[in-house]
C-alpha positions as a LaTeX table, in Angstrom:
\begin{tabular}{lrrr}
\hline
Residue & $x$ (\AA) & $y$ (\AA) & $z$ (\AA) \\
\hline
Unk1 & 121.51 & 47.50 & $-1.72$ \\
Unk2 & 124.35 & 47.47 & 0.80 \\
Unk3 & 125.59 & 50.81 & $-0.55$ \\
Unk4 & 122.09 & 52.26 & $-0.23$ \\
Unk5 & 121.85 & 51.07 & 3.34 \\
Unk6 & 125.27 & 52.55 & 4.21 \\
Unk7 & 124.27 & 55.90 & 2.68 \\
Unk8 & 121.02 & 55.99 & 4.64 \\
Unk9 & 122.83 & 55.09 & 7.86 \\
Unk10 & 125.22 & 58.01 & 7.34 \\
Unk11 & 122.19 & 60.24 & 6.76 \\
Unk12 & 120.51 & 59.11 & 10.00 \\
Unk13 & 123.73 & 59.41 & 12.01 \\
Unk14 & 124.49 & 62.95 & 10.86 \\
Unk15 & 120.89 & 64.16 & 11.06 \\
Unk16 & 120.96 & 62.95 & 14.66 \\
Unk17 & 124.02 & 65.14 & 15.24 \\
Unk18 & 122.13 & 68.08 & 13.75 \\
Unk19 & 119.25 & 67.41 & 16.13 \\
Unk20 & 121.74 & 67.37 & 19.02 \\
Unk21 & 123.01 & 70.83 & 18.04 \\
Unk22 & 119.47 & 72.21 & 17.68 \\
Unk23 & 118.52 & 70.68 & 21.04 \\
Unk24 & 121.54 & 72.39 & 22.63 \\
Unk25 & 120.49 & 75.71 & 21.06 \\
Unk26 & 116.98 & 75.43 & 22.48 \\
Unk27 & 118.30 & 74.36 & 25.90 \\
Unk28 & 120.42 & 77.54 & 26.07 \\
Unk29 & 117.71 & 79.97 & 25.00 \\
Unk30 & 118.04 & 81.83 & 28.33 \\
Unk31 & 121.83 & 81.54 & 28.67 \\
Unk32 & 123.57 & 84.92 & 28.81 \\
Unk33 & 125.64 & 85.65 & 25.70 \\
Unk34 & 125.04 & 82.22 & 24.14 \\
Unk35 & 125.56 & 81.94 & 20.37 \\
Unk36 & 123.59 & 79.40 & 18.34 \\
Unk37 & 125.27 & 76.65 & 16.37 \\
Unk38 & 124.42 & 75.03 & 13.04 \\
Unk39 & 125.56 & 71.77 & 11.43 \\
Unk40 & 126.76 & 72.04 & 7.83 \\
Unk41 & 126.68 & 68.85 & 5.75 \\
Unk42 & 128.82 & 67.74 & 2.80 \\
Unk43 & 128.60 & 64.80 & 0.44 \\
Unk44 & 131.20 & 62.04 & 0.76 \\
Unk45 & 133.56 & 60.23 & $-1.62$ \\
Unk46 & 132.07 & 59.14 & $-4.93$ \\
Unk47 & 132.71 & 55.81 & $-6.64$ \\
Unk48 & 133.12 & 55.66 & $-10.41$ \\
Unk49 & 131.18 & 52.90 & $-12.15$ \\
Unk50 & 132.56 & 51.41 & $-15.38$ \\
Unk51 & 134.74 & 53.28 & $-17.83$ \\
Unk52 & 132.63 & 56.43 & $-17.96$ \\
Unk53 & 133.99 & 58.94 & $-15.45$ \\
Unk54 & 130.64 & 60.72 & $-15.39$ \\
Unk55 & 128.97 & 57.62 & $-13.95$ \\
Unk56 & 129.46 & 58.10 & $-10.19$ \\
Unk57 & 127.57 & 56.98 & $-7.11$ \\
Unk58 & 127.85 & 58.75 & $-3.76$ \\
Unk59 & 128.27 & 57.21 & $-0.33$ \\
Unk60 & 125.98 & 59.40 & 1.73 \\
Unk61 & 126.96 & 62.47 & 3.70 \\
Unk62 & 129.14 & 63.64 & 6.57 \\
Unk63 & 129.45 & 66.77 & 8.70 \\
Unk64 & 131.59 & 69.56 & 7.24 \\
Unk65 & 131.57 & 71.61 & 10.45 \\
Unk66 & 129.43 & 73.03 & 13.23 \\
Unk67 & 129.41 & 76.77 & 12.62 \\
Unk68 & 128.44 & 79.47 & 15.11 \\
Unk69 & 126.16 & 82.44 & 14.61 \\
Unk70 & 128.15 & 85.30 & 16.15 \\
Unk71 & 125.33 & 87.87 & 15.91 \\
Unk72 & 124.59 & 89.79 & 19.10 \\
Unk73 & 121.67 & 88.74 & 21.26 \\
Unk74 & 119.00 & 90.97 & 22.73 \\
Unk75 & 120.22 & 93.36 & 25.44 \\
Unk76 & 117.91 & 93.13 & 28.45 \\
Unk77 & 117.70 & 95.60 & 31.33 \\
Unk78 & 118.40 & 94.22 & 34.83 \\
Unk79 & 119.02 & 97.40 & 36.84 \\
Unk80 & 122.07 & 95.83 & 38.53 \\
Unk81 & 125.25 & 97.89 & 38.18 \\
Unk82 & 127.59 & 94.90 & 37.86 \\
Unk83 & 125.49 & 93.38 & 35.07 \\
Unk84 & 127.37 & 94.60 & 31.99 \\
Unk85 & 126.54 & 94.09 & 28.31 \\
Unk86 & 128.68 & 94.79 & 25.23 \\
Unk87 & 126.80 & 96.84 & 22.67 \\
Unk88 & 128.80 & 95.84 & 19.59 \\
Unk89 & 132.00 & 93.88 & 19.01 \\
Unk90 & 134.28 & 92.39 & 21.60 \\
Unk91 & 134.60 & 89.96 & 24.49 \\
Unk92 & 135.37 & 90.35 & 28.16 \\
Unk93 & 138.62 & 88.74 & 29.26 \\
Unk94 & 138.83 & 86.63 & 32.43 \\
Unk95 & 141.79 & 84.86 & 34.02 \\
Unk96 & 141.48 & 81.42 & 35.65 \\
Unk97 & 143.45 & 80.03 & 38.60 \\
Unk98 & 146.23 & 78.81 & 36.28 \\
Unk99 & 146.69 & 82.21 & 34.67 \\
Unk100 & 145.00 & 81.24 & 31.40 \\
Unk101 & 142.92 & 83.95 & 29.75 \\
Unk102 & 139.44 & 83.04 & 28.53 \\
Unk103 & 136.80 & 85.15 & 26.85 \\
Unk104 & 133.08 & 85.67 & 27.29 \\
Unk105 & 130.08 & 87.78 & 26.28 \\
Unk106 & 128.43 & 87.05 & 29.63 \\
Unk107 & 128.75 & 90.20 & 31.74 \\
Unk108 & 127.05 & 89.04 & 34.96 \\
Unk109 & 129.89 & 90.09 & 37.29 \\
Unk110 & 130.27 & 89.89 & 41.07 \\
Unk111 & 132.70 & 90.92 & 43.80 \\
Unk112 & 134.61 & 88.19 & 45.65 \\
Unk113 & 135.94 & 88.27 & 49.22 \\
Unk114 & 139.12 & 90.04 & 48.09 \\
Unk115 & 137.10 & 92.73 & 46.26 \\
Unk116 & 138.11 & 91.38 & 42.85 \\
Unk117 & 135.63 & 91.77 & 40.00 \\
Unk118 & 134.83 & 88.20 & 38.92 \\
Unk119 & 132.80 & 86.35 & 36.32 \\
Unk120 & 130.09 & 83.77 & 37.15 \\
Unk121 & 132.77 & 81.07 & 36.95 \\
Unk122 & 134.81 & 82.81 & 39.68 \\
Unk123 & 137.50 & 83.90 & 37.21 \\
Unk124 & 138.84 & 87.45 & 37.55 \\
Unk125 & 137.81 & 90.09 & 35.01 \\
Unk126 & 140.64 & 91.91 & 33.21 \\
Unk127 & 141.13 & 95.61 & 32.54 \\
Unk128 & 142.45 & 97.34 & 29.41 \\
Unk129 & 146.03 & 96.40 & 30.36 \\
Unk130 & 145.19 & 92.73 & 30.87 \\
Unk131 & 145.41 & 93.03 & 34.67 \\
Unk132 & 142.91 & 91.86 & 37.26 \\
Unk133 & 140.34 & 94.43 & 38.40 \\
Unk134 & 140.22 & 95.09 & 42.15 \\
Unk135 & 137.61 & 97.49 & 43.50 \\
Unk136 & 139.44 & 99.11 & 46.41 \\
Unk137 & 137.13 & 101.38 & 48.39 \\
Unk138 & 137.98 & 103.97 & 51.03 \\
Unk139 & 136.31 & 104.22 & 54.42 \\
Unk140 & 132.72 & 105.33 & 54.09 \\
Unk141 & 132.42 & 104.07 & 50.51 \\
Unk142 & 130.30 & 101.07 & 49.54 \\
Unk143 & 129.40 & 99.06 & 46.45 \\
Unk144 & 126.29 & 101.19 & 46.10 \\
Unk145 & 128.56 & 104.13 & 45.20 \\
Unk146 & 129.98 & 102.36 & 42.13 \\
Unk147 & 128.87 & 103.11 & 38.57 \\
Unk148 & 130.23 & 102.11 & 35.16 \\
Unk149 & 130.34 & 104.34 & 32.07 \\
Unk150 & 129.98 & 103.39 & 28.39 \\
Unk151 & 133.75 & 103.36 & 27.91 \\
Unk152 & 134.06 & 100.73 & 30.66 \\
Unk153 & 135.44 & 103.03 & 33.36 \\
Unk154 & 134.43 & 102.12 & 36.91 \\
Unk155 & 133.88 & 105.09 & 39.20 \\
Unk156 & 133.13 & 105.61 & 42.87 \\
Unk157 & 130.75 & 108.53 & 43.32 \\
Unk158 & 131.39 & 111.28 & 45.85 \\
Unk159 & 129.36 & 114.21 & 47.10 \\
Unk160 & 130.53 & 116.30 & 44.16 \\
Unk161 & 130.45 & 114.68 & 40.68 \\
Unk162 & 133.74 & 116.31 & 39.74 \\
Unk163 & 135.37 & 114.45 & 42.65 \\
Unk164 & 134.26 & 111.01 & 41.42 \\
Unk165 & 137.21 & 108.64 & 41.47 \\
Unk166 & 138.08 & 106.29 & 38.60 \\
Unk167 & 139.29 & 102.98 & 40.04 \\
Unk168 & 139.47 & 100.72 & 36.96 \\
Unk169 & 138.47 & 100.31 & 33.31 \\
Unk170 & 137.01 & 97.11 & 31.90 \\
Unk171 & 138.95 & 95.86 & 28.88 \\
Unk172 & 137.64 & 94.22 & 25.74 \\
Unk173 & 139.21 & 91.70 & 23.38 \\
Unk174 & 138.46 & 90.80 & 19.78 \\
Unk175 & 139.66 & 88.32 & 17.15 \\
Unk176 & 140.12 & 88.19 & 13.41 \\
Unk177 & 137.79 & 85.18 & 13.27 \\
Unk178 & 135.43 & 85.13 & 16.25 \\
Unk179 & 133.54 & 82.09 & 14.91 \\
Unk180 & 136.74 & 80.07 & 15.24 \\
Unk181 & 136.88 & 80.37 & 19.05 \\
Unk182 & 136.68 & 77.15 & 21.06 \\
Unk183 & 133.76 & 76.78 & 23.47 \\
Unk184 & 134.86 & 75.42 & 26.87 \\
Unk185 & 131.63 & 75.72 & 28.88 \\
Unk186 & 130.60 & 78.25 & 31.56 \\
Unk187 & 129.90 & 80.75 & 28.74 \\
Unk188 & 133.65 & 80.89 & 28.06 \\
Unk189 & 135.81 & 80.65 & 24.94 \\
Unk190 & 139.48 & 79.92 & 24.26 \\
Unk191 & 141.46 & 81.34 & 21.35 \\
Unk192 & 143.23 & 79.04 & 18.90 \\
Unk193 & 145.01 & 79.09 & 15.55 \\
Unk194 & 141.68 & 79.45 & 13.72 \\
Unk195 & 140.46 & 82.47 & 15.69 \\
Unk196 & 143.87 & 84.13 & 15.81 \\
Unk197 & 145.44 & 85.85 & 18.80 \\
Unk198 & 143.37 & 88.23 & 20.88 \\
Unk199 & 143.43 & 91.98 & 20.18 \\
Unk200 & 143.12 & 94.19 & 23.26 \\
Unk201 & 141.02 & 97.31 & 23.08 \\
Unk202 & 139.09 & 100.02 & 24.90 \\
Unk203 & 135.27 & 100.00 & 24.89 \\
Unk204 & 133.91 & 102.42 & 22.31 \\
Unk205 & 137.20 & 102.79 & 20.40 \\
Unk206 & 138.76 & 101.17 & 17.31 \\
Unk207 & 135.67 & 99.17 & 16.40 \\
Unk208 & 135.01 & 97.81 & 19.90 \\
Unk209 & 131.49 & 97.99 & 21.29 \\
Unk210 & 130.46 & 100.22 & 24.16 \\
Unk211 & 129.61 & 99.07 & 27.67 \\
Unk212 & 126.07 & 99.19 & 29.06 \\
Unk213 & 125.86 & 98.84 & 32.82 \\
Unk214 & 122.59 & 97.50 & 34.22 \\
Unk215 & 122.02 & 95.29 & 31.17 \\
Unk216 & 122.80 & 91.71 & 30.09 \\
Unk217 & 123.10 & 90.26 & 26.61 \\
Unk218 & 120.77 & 87.29 & 26.22 \\
Unk219 & 121.24 & 84.43 & 23.75 \\
Unk220 & 120.73 & 85.05 & 20.02 \\
Unk221 & 118.42 & 82.02 & 19.73 \\
Unk222 & 115.31 & 82.46 & 17.57 \\
Unk223 & 113.00 & 79.82 & 19.01 \\
Unk224 & 110.63 & 79.78 & 16.02 \\
Unk225 & 113.56 & 79.23 & 13.64 \\
Unk226 & 115.04 & 76.49 & 15.82 \\
Unk227 & 111.73 & 74.61 & 15.99 \\
Unk228 & 111.36 & 74.93 & 12.22 \\
Unk229 & 114.89 & 73.57 & 11.74 \\
Unk230 & 114.11 & 70.73 & 14.15 \\
Unk231 & 111.10 & 69.67 & 12.08 \\
Unk232 & 113.15 & 69.84 & 8.87 \\
Unk233 & 115.94 & 67.72 & 10.32 \\
Unk234 & 113.44 & 65.25 & 11.74 \\
Unk235 & 111.91 & 64.79 & 8.30 \\
Unk236 & 115.37 & 64.23 & 6.86 \\
Unk237 & 116.03 & 61.56 & 9.48 \\
Unk238 & 112.69 & 59.89 & 8.73 \\
Unk239 & 113.39 & 59.91 & 4.99 \\
Unk240 & 116.79 & 58.25 & 5.50 \\
Unk241 & 115.22 & 55.68 & 7.81 \\
Unk242 & 112.63 & 54.95 & 5.11 \\
Unk243 & 115.40 & 54.46 & 2.52 \\
Unk244 & 117.08 & 51.95 & 4.84 \\
Unk245 & 113.80 & 50.06 & 5.32 \\
Unk246 & 113.12 & 49.99 & 1.57 \\
Unk247 & 116.64 & 48.75 & 0.80 \\
Unk248 & 116.22 & 46.05 & 3.44 \\
Unk249 & 112.91 & 44.93 & 1.89 \\
Unk250 & 114.45 & 44.77 & $-1.61$ \\
Unk251 & 117.44 & 42.81 & $-0.28$ \\
Unk252 & 115.06 & 40.38 & 1.39 \\
Unk253 & 113.20 & 39.90 & $-1.91$ \\
Unk254 & 116.49 & 39.17 & $-3.70$ \\
Unk255 & 117.45 & 36.58 & $-1.08$ \\
Unk256 & 114.08 & 34.86 & $-1.36$ \\
Unk257 & 114.46 & 34.62 & $-5.16$ \\
Unk258 & 117.30 & 32.16 & $-4.64$ \\
Unk259 & 115.08 & 29.74 & $-2.72$ \\
\hline
\end{tabular}
């Protein structure tokens, strides 16, 4: 009975973790560029009973990993020039105050006091050479004159279209294993040994997605699927709790037999 109770406890503990992941998915349904997670279970070490190696009893379950769904989310129109979505593969690169490069699918960009193009977190957006993007404007030019093309080039419009001036080009980064990236909050990721080193690229070339100005990528959360998964996990938790209760009742009966 003790083994049964331990197995059911492991089931409740890990189903609770799965509910935590699903709850986090639902909480981020409106987070730009958010990718849903999923808990994958595995059975634990088996104990052999007697001399027959085919007679084995398990010890419950544990979590194999929390995998990420890297599929693109819906691209939603905003009409704001500095809202930029990636239509396809790739991540924007941003540099923090310590010079560390992080990556994001969230393209809600702004201009700081020094006219640097920055991410929501305040980190500076990088160009195709890995340098910070500064939007230097001449006298008479304003932010309303800026537009961004599908290849990530940032232009300042003039009276004649042929005189439009290119001032920067937004760079993209990709990885051999994008699901291996480490989430660090603020819609940002860090690379690691699992994801591999970043690969720099130009929007629209060599398998990188194109840039869509005036749009934002929303989360890839399917609310109906998440609620269905939540019910399924809840039933799994209830079943394990029932196993624990039944094992406790049987153990109580055994103890009372000795009286």
